[in-house]
N, C-alpha and C positions, 0 to 999 in steps of 0.2 A: 363273311357270315356275321350277323348281328350278335353281339355279346349278350348273353342271358344272365340276369341277376339271380343269384342263387339265394333262396330263402332257407330258413331253419329245416324245414321238411318239405319235400316235393313228391308228388305222385308221378312215378317214372315207369318207363318201359323201354326195352330195346326193340327196334323195328327195322324192317326194310322200308325205305321211303321211295316212292315211284318218281321217275323222271316225268316231265310234263306230258310227253307222248303217251306213256302208259296211264298216267292219271286221267287223261282225256278219254281213253278207251274204257277205263273203269267207270267214269262219269256217264258215258254213253250207255253202258249196261245198266247202271243204276237208274238212269232216267227212263229206261224202257219197262221198269218194274211197276206192277200194281200191287201194293202191299200196305196193309194198315201198319202203323207204327211210326217210328222216328227214323228218317233217313240220316245216315252219317254225312256230315258236311263234306263236300267234295275235297276241300283242302286237308281233311283229316284221314282220307283213305290211305291205308298202309297194310303191311303184314307184320303182326306182332311176333317177335322172336321169344321174348320173355317179359311177362308183366311183373313188375317189382313192387308196386303199391307205394305207400308212403316211405320215403327214404330220408334218413338224417343226413346232415352235411358231411359227417365223418365217413359214413358208408358210401356216400356219393363220390367222394374223392377216391376211395379205394376202387369203386366200380370203374371210374374213368381211367385209372392207372392200369388195372388188370384187363380191361376190355381191349386194350391195344394189342395184346397177345393174340387176339382172334383174327387179326388182319392176315395171319399166315395162311388162311384158307383162300382158295382160288374162287374167282367169281363163278356163279352157277346160274342156271336158267330155270324158272318156274313157268309152267304153262297152265293158266287158269282157263277151265273149259266147262265147268258145271256151276249152276246156281242151285244152292241147297237151302232148305229151311230146317233149322235145328230147333225143334219144338221145346226142348227142355230149357234152353236159354232164350227162346224167342228171337233168334238171330237169323237174318237172311244173309247169306255170304256166297262169295265165289270160292270154289275149291279146285284143287288140282288132283288129277288121277295118279300122276307119277310124282313121288316126293323124293327130291334129290337127297342123297345121304349127307351131303355137306350141310344143308340147312338143319337137318336133325342134329348133327354133331354140334353145330353152333348153338342151337337152342339148348341142348343138354349142357354145354359148357357154361352158358350164361346162367342157366338155372342153378347149376352147381355153385358157381361164384356167388349168386344171390343167397343160396342156403348157407354157405360159409360165412356170410355177413349177417346171418340171423334173419333173413327175410323169408316170408312165406311165398312159395311159388307153386304154380300148378303142377300136380303130379301125374296128370293124365298124359297119355302118349301125345307127342307134338303133332299137330295138324295145321299146316300152313293154310291160311285163308284170308280173304279180304272181307271184312264186315261191311255190308251195304246198308242194312237197316236193323234197328233194335226194337224190342217191345212189340214184335209182330206176332200175330196169331195164325196167319196163313199167308200164302203168296200164290200168285198166278204166274205162269210161264217159268216153272221150274225146269231144270234140265240143262241140256247142252247149249252152249253159246259159241259164237265165233271165237276161237281160242285167242287169249291174250298172252303173248310171250314176253315175260319180264326177265331181263338180264339183271341179276342182282350183283352189283359191282361195289356196293358199300352197305354199311349198316349204321344206325344212329341210336343215340340215347335221347329219348323224347320225354318232355314234361306234359302232363295233362293239366291244363289250366281252365278255370271257370271264370267267365266274364259275363257281361250283361246279355251277350248273344248266345251263350251256352258254353259248351266245352270246346276248347281249341287246343291243338297240339303244337308245341314249340320244340324244334330240334335244339338240343343243348350241345351235342357234339356228333360229328360224323367220322367214320373210319373207313377207308377204302380197303377192299380185299386185296391181298398181295399181288395176285396175278389176274389181270382182266383179259 
């Protein structure tokens, strides 16, 4: 893995990162959509576990140390089968009807860790999803899709970077789940 240079403050989040086969299935669904708005770059498709926002280098080091404890969880499977439009946020996303308890526990632990470090995290109930488009006002072809079965075998700490092409996500570190 390429070494990432850490700056004084980084915009970070924990995520599940898809293997190439799953990413291609997500891209296929995304390319079938007709929606106004901005489509998420194919290389940025992921499932957020905990959005951290701007994180100082001191907090970042603590996050890296303490996130290792979450590898005790076993791998789990998500089945994405619905396309939804969330009007409040203007997001078009893939959702799952059955939410594994493991992903909820991991998200809660990561959010607790972030709060202990003084970071502001989302307090809404955790809903795993893959954002396909942002700033949308409507979408056609909502509903069921051919299910995408995603075996979550690891999680990542990711930085959100802005460059001339827009926002790109760079993995800082990955952790495998204990039992795959």
